[in-house]
C-alpha positions, 0 to 999 in steps of 0.5 A: 347798268348798275346792280341793286345791292340790298343793303341788308343782304350786304356782309358785314366789314370785319372792322366796322363790326369791331367798332360798332360791337365795342361802342353798343357793348354787345356780347356777340362776336361775329355779326347778325346775318342778313335776312332774306329778301321778300320779293313784292309778289309774295307781300301782295299775295299775302294781303290779298288773301287777307282781303279774301277772308275777310270778306268772305265775297260768297257769302256776303252774296247769298245774304244781299240776295235774301236781304229781304227776307232776313230783315223784313220788307221796312228795315230793307228799304233803310239798311243793306249788309255792307261788309263781313269783318271776319264773323261780324255783319256790318250793316249800313243804315241811312239814317239816325233813327233807324239806325235806332230801331234796328239797334234797339228792336230788331238787331237780335232777330236779324241775326237769328235770322242771319244764323239760322239760314247761314250757321251760327259759326260764320255769323256771331255779330251785327254792326250797324252804322250810318252808311257811308253813300247816303243812298237817301240823300241821293233818292231825296235830292233827285226829286 
């Protein structure tokens, strides 16, 4: 079986480098150093670390458990915590009317209660958006 040779690790042919250097008027007498290889495992581990930092699952689970107390019974039936994006909590709302209501009148109060319970350094802002799962539509269509 043929062994794979990474083209970045291959040594530059000296004659080819001379032609390239003259053609592009490069001042370097030596070809650039080969780049180090990065394994797929390292890339995947970095991606998962970034995802875990972004989601902060423990804090989000605590918010979901206390959501009814934090948002109030009316808002809790029409809105739910979605995900954490750094220090912003994204809240999914099931209708445009409730989205407007929460954005205008309840956002500051919900944020204050969240910051009081979980700390102001862990949550800085709230973002409200339409529920991508369409919870309310599914409930109405079942009746």
